[in-house]
N, C-alpha and C positions, 0 to 999 in steps of 0.2 A: 665771235666766231674765229677771228684771226688769232686771238690769244690761245684758244684751244688747239688750233693747228700748230702753233709754235711749241706748245707743251708736248704734243705728240712727237714732233720732230726732235726736240731735245731729248726726250726719253728714249727714242730709238738710238740716238748717238750714245747716250749713257749706257744702254744695254750692252753695247759692244765692249765697254771697259770695266763693267762690274756685273756681279751675279744678280739674278732676279731677286727682288725683295719678296715677291710672292711666289712661292714654289708651286709649280703645277702639280695638281693631283689628278685632274681629268681635264678634258677640253673646256669645261665650264666651271672649274673649281680650282682654287689655289689656296695655299696655306702660308700665313705669316707667323711671326713670333707671338702675335697677340691672338690669333684665331684664324678663321677660315672665311674666304669670300666664296659664296656658293650661288651660282646663277641657275641652278637646275629648276627653280620655281618660276622662271621666266616662261612666257607663252612659247609654244613650239616654233612660232615664226612671227615676224613683224615686217611690214612693208613701208619703205621710205621712197618718196618720189621727188624728182626734179622735172624740169621742162621736157627732157628728152627720154629719161630712163626711170625705171622703178627698180628698187633694190630690196630683195627679200633676205632678211637676216634671220638665221636660225642657229643660235649659238650652241645648243645642246643636243638637238635631235638630228638636224641636217635636213635638207630638202634635195629633190632631184632637179638638176639644172643642166641644160645642154647634154642630156642623156647621161649625166654623171650623178652618182649617189654620194651622200655624205657631204653636201655642199653647205657651208655656213653663210656665204655671201654670194647671192646670185643677182646678176645685173641683166635686166631685160629691156630691150628697145620698146618704148611705148607705142611707136608707130608701126613697128614690125615685130610683133610679139613672138614670132618664131625665132628671132635672134636673141639668144641668151648667152651669157658669159660667166664663167666660174671665176669669181674674184677671191675665193677663199675656201679651202677644204677644212672641215672640222679637225682632221687628224694633224693639221699643221699648227694648231693653236699654241701660242706662247704668251706668257704674261710678263710684263715688265713695269717698273715704276712702283711708287709707294702708295698703297691704298689709303693710308692714314692721312695723306695730303691730297686726296682726290686726284692722284696722278697715275692710277693703274690703267694700263693699256693692254688690250687683247689684240694680238696680231695674227694674221693669216696670210698664207700664200695660196695662189690658185693656179689656173691653167696658163699656158704660154700664149701671149697675144700674137696677132698677125705680124707685129713688129719684132717678134722674138723676145720681147720683154716679158718677165714673169709678173702676172697680175698679183696684186697684194692689197690687203685691207687692214685698217687699224680702227679699233673702237675704244674711245676714251670712256672709262667707266666712272661715273659720278655717283657717289653715295648721297642719297636723300632719304633719311629715315622716315620722314613725314609724307613721302610720295605715295599717293594712292594708286597711281598708274605707272607703267614702265614706258618711258618716252624715248624713242629713237629719233635721231635727227642726222641729216647729212651736213657735215662740216665743210667739205671741200669738193667742189665740182672738178673732175679731172680734166685738165687741159687737153687739147687735141694732141694725140700721139703718145700720151702718157697713160699708165694703167695702175696708178696708186689711188686708193680711195680712203677717206677718213670720215668716221661716224662718231656719234656720241650717244651714250645711254645714260639716262638719269633714272635711278631706281633704288628702292630700299634693299634690293637683292645685291646691289654692288657694295653694300656695307659689310664690314668685318663682323662676323659672328664671334663674339668674345668667348674665350675659354671659360668653362665653369668648373668649380672645384668638385671633385668626386666625393662620395660619402667617406671614403678612407682618408682623404686629405682633410676633411672637416674634423674627423675624429682625432687625427694626429695633432691638428692645431689646438683643439680643445684639451687634449692630453698635456701638451707642453705648457699651455696657459695654466692648467691646474697645477702642474709641477712648480711653475714659477710662483704662483700665489701661495702654494703650500710652503715653499722654502723661504720666500721673502717674508710672508706673514708670520711664519713660525719663528724665524730669526728675530724679527722686531718684537714679537710678543715675549719671547724668552729673555731678550736683552733688556727691555725697558720695564717689563712687568715683574719678572722674577730675578732680574739682575744677573743673568747668566753671562759667562764670558768664555772665549776660546771655543773648543769643540762642543761645550755644553750648549752653545747657541744653536746647534744643528737640531732640528725637530726630531724627536724619537731617535736620538743618536745610538743608544744601545741596540735598538732593533736593526737599524741600518748597518751597524757594525757586525752583527751576527747574520745579516741577510745572506751573504754569499755561502755561509756554512749551511744555512737552512735550505738554500737551493740545492747545494750538493747532496744533503741528506735526502731531499725529495727525489732527485734524479736517481740516486742509488736505490732507493726504495722502489721506484718505478721499474728500473732495469732488472730488479730481482723478481719481477712479476707480482709486486705488491705483497711480498712475503717478508716477515720479520727475520732478523739475523738469528740463526739457530746455532751459532758457534759456541754460545754460552749455555751451561746447564740450567734448564728451567727448574725452578723450585716449585 
């Protein structure tokens, strides 16, 4: 638990001096160079408790807390349930850290406490592709007089959804592979089987030499409305 708290603390410092690794797309989705971390499939809310308080976490939809809407982290006194505190608004969500290293942190700011300090919460997002359930836990019990809270989420939804190749990309890859096989295979065949040398080693050299002129003739024919040249006397 102490190690997780240290990681969050270090990442908060790092965030000041460098850009986020995971670019925010929405309050519960961010994008990396390798793909997207998407938390939208999480349950609408989850509850974590300690000896004195319960914490309702709603990363994507938000809950109503202390008569405020759009709250992502709501703290409630377990002995006096009428006492609730906004420890984070969804609209303040920010991402920091590297999800590839299980160091992605989701941070929130909330309401102002009675001590004039701004309440804030951080959630360390741990990727576990084999996790069948989404497990929230409290990492740090806030000392008296402070209003910073640290949580951890272990979930398959905290993993990066890798980018997939589009149909067009696959076709382009196949095309260039075919071209390479055609050229290399043709050159080797002509060189060692027919003993060709120089430009004669290029497969179908005469065709490729005339290809630009054939394209030109085809474009000219098309621009003429598919009509033949009538400048010559037809016999």
